VOGU-3710 file (C-alpha; in Angstrom, 3 decimals, decimal comma):
1> mlltlataal> 36,323/113,779/81,136  34,368/110,745/79,937  32,861/112,778/77,123  36,327/113,949/76,035  37,796/110,505/76,091  34,766/109,004/74,199  35,061/111,762/71,617  38,806/111,186/71,212  38,244/107,414/70,671  35,559/108,154/68,056
11> vgalhafevd> 37,760/110,689/66,288  40,597/108,186/66,295  38,388/105,410/64,845  37,240/107,748/62,049  40,899/108,875/61,484  41,900/105,259/60,923  39,658/105,037/57,857  41,431/107,719/55,836  42,389/106,391/52,394  46,138/106,527/52,812
21> hmlavstfvs> 45,905/104,442/56,045  43,660/101,849/54,477  45,800/101,496/51,353  48,984/101,113/53,429  47,537/98,393/55,620  45,808/96,691/52,665  49,199/96,434/51,000  50,508/94,238/53,894  47,212/92,258/54,176  47,253/91,491/50,488
31> rrpalaaaar> 50,541/89,638/50,906  49,105/87,361/53,500  45,344/87,616/53,996  45,153/85,104/56,890  42,804/86,519/59,577  45,277/86,222/62,434  48,056/87,843/60,378  45,667/90,670/59,249  44,655/91,343/62,803  48,257/91,657/63,792
41> fgarwglghs> 48,952/94,006/60,839  46,067/96,300/61,821  47,079/96,241/65,483  50,758/96,871/64,714  49,944/99,787/62,467  47,663/101,194/65,176  50,354/100,790/67,775  52,945/102,705/65,646  50,486/105,469/64,918  49,337/105,735/68,542
51> lavlvaggvl> 52,948/105,851/69,804  53,861/108,626/67,462  50,829/110,696/68,336  51,186/110,068/72,172  54,856/111,190/72,005  54,348/114,239/69,818  51,188/115,251/71,701  52,944/114,809/75,022  55,728/117,212/73,888  53,089/119,740/72,889
61> lvtgvrwper> 51,391/119,409/76,271  54,569/119,985/78,216  56,036/122,768/76,094  52,767/124,516/75,106  53,940/124,788/71,459  51,354/124,740/68,777  51,596/122,281/65,852  53,002/124,368/62,935  50,699/124,279/59,914  53,592/123,937/57,421
71> ydalgemlvg> 54,298/120,537/59,001  50,991/119,264/57,488  52,233/119,869/53,950  55,628/118,293/54,648  53,871/115,366/56,284  51,512/114,862/53,351  54,564/114,829/51,016  56,261/112,227/53,175  53,222/109,967/53,336  52,638/110,418/49,604
81> amlvglggwa> 56,189/109,231/48,860  55,718/106,252/51,223  52,516/105,316/49,507  54,240/105,325/46,141  56,847/103,035/47,515  54,303/100,664/49,090  52,405/100,630/45,756  55,435/99,650/43,876  56,217/96,943/46,515  52,680/95,561/45,980
91> lvsarklhlh> 53,168/95,401/42,276  56,384/93,507/42,613  54,898/91,191/45,170  51,857/90,359/43,125  53,699/88,035/40,758  55,183/86,122/43,790  51,829/85,326/45,357  50,938/81,631/45,659  47,557/80,069/46,154  47,448/76,629/47,770
101> taeehgghah> 44,276/74,624/47,456  42,185/73,311/50,369  43,569/69,856/49,732  47,142/71,168/50,359  46,218/73,048/53,537  43,909/70,888/55,602  40,545/72,019/54,204  41,172/75,686/53,524  42,698/77,629/50,649  45,834/79,542/51,583
111> lhlhaggpap> 47,211/82,593/49,816  50,603/84,020/50,735  53,823/85,399/49,423  57,086/83,541/48,730  60,333/85,416/48,215  61,552/82,860/45,662  59,004/83,782/42,961  56,267/81,809/41,337  57,979/78,451/41,075  56,255/75,511/42,693
121> hghghahgha> 57,526/74,281/46,092  56,915/72,001/48,944  55,870/72,754/52,476  58,569/71,533/54,811  59,951/72,784/58,063  62,442/75,050/56,357  59,683/76,758/54,398  57,660/77,401/57,586  60,668/78,964/59,206  61,360/81,260/56,242
131> hahgsdhahg> 57,641/82,269/56,068  57,670/83,182/59,717  60,876/85,188/59,389  59,386/87,144/56,452  56,244/87,721/58,399  58,257/89,231/61,272  59,812/91,757/58,894  56,356/92,659/57,509  54,930/93,246/60,980  57,855/95,473/61,807
141> gvtlvglmhg> 57,393/97,326/58,566  53,698/98,004/59,179  54,515/99,331/62,629  57,034/101,787/61,035  54,397/102,786/58,515  51,893/103,479/61,245  54,595/105,528/63,097  55,129/107,671/60,064  51,412/108,095/59,598  51,127/109,273/63,141
151> lagtggvval> 53,740/111,943/62,759  52,662/113,118/59,328  49,551/113,641/57,231  46,459/114,832/59,023  47,366/113,380/62,480  48,572/116,760/63,575  45,275/118,533/62,736  42,994/115,755/63,973  44,765/114,858/67,343  47,604/117,151/68,205
161> vpvtllrdtt> 46,043/120,602/67,728  43,061/119,870/69,996  45,456/118,659/72,666  47,057/122,066/72,914  43,684/123,491/73,783  43,348/121,267/76,929  44,817/122,942/79,966  44,778/119,742/82,046  47,889/117,713/81,106  46,366/114,485/82,448
171> lglgylaafg> 43,221/114,995/80,401  45,352/115,789/77,378  47,363/112,581/77,658  44,117/110,661/78,237  42,710/112,242/75,039  45,765/111,013/73,148  45,594/107,521/74,658  41,858/107,213/73,828  42,520/108,457/70,373  45,119/105,710/69,895
181> vgvtlamtvf> 42,724/103,120/71,221  40,187/104,162/68,633  42,699/104,160/65,832  44,037/100,768/66,679  40,652/98,977/67,142  39,259/100,561/63,965  42,304/99,589/61,831  42,324/96,014/63,311  38,682/95,643/62,234  39,396/97,049/58,827
191> alvaatamrq> 42,353/94,651/58,369  40,130/91,760/59,238  37,397/92,896/56,814  40,032/93,435/54,052  41,511/89,989/54,629  38,104/88,318/54,598  37,222/90,105/51,353  40,465/89,045/49,736  40,146/85,455/50,914  36,612/85,282/49,401
201> atarslvwgr> 37,751/86,766/46,072  40,797/84,569/45,760  39,611/81,344/47,357  39,960/79,396/44,073  41,796/81,758/41,834  45,393/82,915/41,999  44,690/85,308/39,161  42,191/87,217/41,281  44,638/87,426/44,128  47,290/88,920/41,936
211> rvtrligvag> 44,709/91,292/40,375  43,588/92,582/43,791  47,174/93,041/44,871  47,969/94,950/41,749  44,896/97,081/42,112  45,919/97,992/45,652  49,412/98,808/44,458  48,211/101,085/41,594  45,748/102,804/43,854  48,435/103,468/46,441
221> mvvgvfwvvr> 50,780/104,914/43,833  47,993/107,192/42,364  46,976/108,518/45,808  50,654/108,922/46,745  51,473/110,979/43,722  48,359/113,096/44,268  49,406/113,787/47,830  53,005/114,723/46,793  51,803/117,075/44,070  49,201/118,719/46,373
231> aagtl> 51,699/119,165/49,202  54,370/120,550/46,827  51,763/123,169/45,666  51,304/124,482/49,184  54,896/124,771/50,243
//
């Protein structure tokens, strides 16, 4: 049992580092690369992904139904379309990014998104409330993205098919739970690394912050289109 659970956690951690997962989470991190926010983005994505896999895997365990292979192609197409949308969102968001100097933010540079565009602004109480409200929407969005990733793409092959081979329902659910723990921890670590890298690159230059965000957006759209075309060719 311990070997099975450890293997599931390791497979989950490796699964988190698939390119579509990293691009999706990077899109959210690029909008607000604060370490605490990045950790929440990674954890929320992992939570959504784990919940989807646990529910779907639990159904397979109870019913004994195998994961249909055709769902993989449909899932890839769905994830591809989602990546194209996230990429476009990143491109639109890039021009709204603001960099505040260390003097403005108590000794540290601060990069984040404002819905009002690139115009200068002050930092009053109303701004803080609006920023927190926007952050809540972003955290909810990344959870939904994780949920979709858990139901689509390669999640079925990596996590759900092996579960159907386990005769012990308790062990199967433990496998799924351990898989989710691995996914969530790995993506949280990745989000922190991505935020740290972006903070270093953009510590003194808003131009670089926008360039990195645009690069993430373009990469997401390219990978998304590739996935859609590949999936369409297999249907």
